[in-house]
C-alpha positions in Angstrom: 11.3 -0.2 15.7 7.1 -1.1 16.2 5.2 -3.8 14.9 4.0 -1.3 11.9 7.0 -0.9 10.4 7.6 -2.0 7.2 10.9 -4.6 6.8 10.0 -5.9 3.4 7.8 -4.5 0.3 8.0 -6.7 -2.9 6.2 -5.6 -6.7 3.6 -8.8 -7.1 1.9 -7.2 -10.3 -0.3 -4.3 -11.5 -0.4 -1.9 -8.6 -0.2 -4.8 -5.5 2.8 -4.8 -3.6 3.3 -7.2 -0.7 4.5 -5.7 2.4 6.5 -7.6 5.2 5.9 -6.1 8.8 8.4 -6.2 11.8 5.6 -8.2 13.8 6.4 -11.1 10.6 2.6 -10.2 9.6 1.7 -9.7 5.2 -0.2 -7.5 3.3 -1.0 -7.1 0.4 -2.0 -4.1 -1.0 -3.6 -2.4 -4.4 -3.1 0.5 -4.9 -5.3 1.1 -7.7 -8.3 2.8 -5.8 -6.2 5.1 -4.0 -4.4 6.4 -7.0 -6.9 6.2 -9.4 -9.6 8.2 -7.0 -7.3 11.1 -6.0 -7.6 14.1 -8.2 -3.6 15.0 -6.5 -1.1 15.2 -9.5 1.5 14.1 -7.0 -0.5 10.8 -5.9 -2.5 10.4 -9.1 1.1 10.4 -11.4 2.0 7.7 -9.9 -0.9 5.4 -12.2 2.1 5.7 -14.7 3.2 1.7 -13.9 6.4 2.7 -14.3 6.9 5.2 -11.7 4.7 3.5 -9.0 7.3 0.4 -9.5 10.0 2.6 -8.1 8.3 2.7 -4.9 10.8 2.1 -1.8 11.3 1.6 1.2 12.6 4.1 3.6 12.5 5.0 7.2 10.4 2.1 7.6 7.4 3.5 5.5 6.9 3.2 1.9 7.9 6.1 -0.8 7.8 7.2 -4.5 9.3 9.4 -6.1 11.3 12.6 -3.9 9.1 11.8 -1.6 6.4 12.8 -3.8 4.0 10.4 -2.4 4.7 8.4 1.5 2.2 6.4 3.8 2.5 5.6 7.3 2.8 1.8 7.7 0.9 1.9 10.5 -1.8 2.8 7.5 -1.0 0.3 5.3 -1.2 -2.5 8.3 -4.3 -1.9 8.5 -5.6 -0.6 5.2 -7.0 3.2 6.7 -5.8 5.9 4.6 -7.2 7.6 1.8 -6.6 9.5 -1.0 -6.5 13.3 0.4 -9.4 14.1 -1.8 -11.5 11.0 -2.5 -13.4 8.3 -0.2 -11.1 5.2 -2.4 -9.9 3.1 0.4 -7.1 0.7 -0.4 -7.6 -2.8 -0.7 -5.6 -4.8 1.9 -5.4 -8.7 2.3 -3.9 -10.2 5.1 -1.6 -13.1 4.2 -0.5 -15.8 6.1 2.5 -17.2 4.0 3.1 -20.6 6.2 -0.5 -22.0 4.6 -0.9 -20.1 1.8 -4.2 -18.2 2.9 -5.3 -15.3 2.6 -8.5 -13.1 3.8 -9.6 -9.2 3.2 -8.9 -6.9 6.4 -10.4 -4.0 4.7 -13.1 -4.5 1.4 -13.4 -1.5 -1.0 -16.7 -0.6 -1.6 -17.3 2.3 -4.6 -20.7 2.8 -4.8 
């Protein structure tokens, strides 16, 4: 197990998931830019909010469907993944749960 392994994932609304990693760090990820920026049917089908909410943590990664969409935990930790055919990055916030403060570690800029 590495510090990047996802140990918990909580749906928080919209296309946002709060991740807890093996090193105790938390990341709040908004997947809307990632999903909406893709033209790949196996990715953008999860714009259906009911399908999106059916994610699971398996083998330390987050997965949707029958392994139709899965993301490397390292990429979620740092917010460094893109849809296959899209320049849109996921919006990641680093969460400090003890002080209830947050700050962005990756900001999505769409032009």
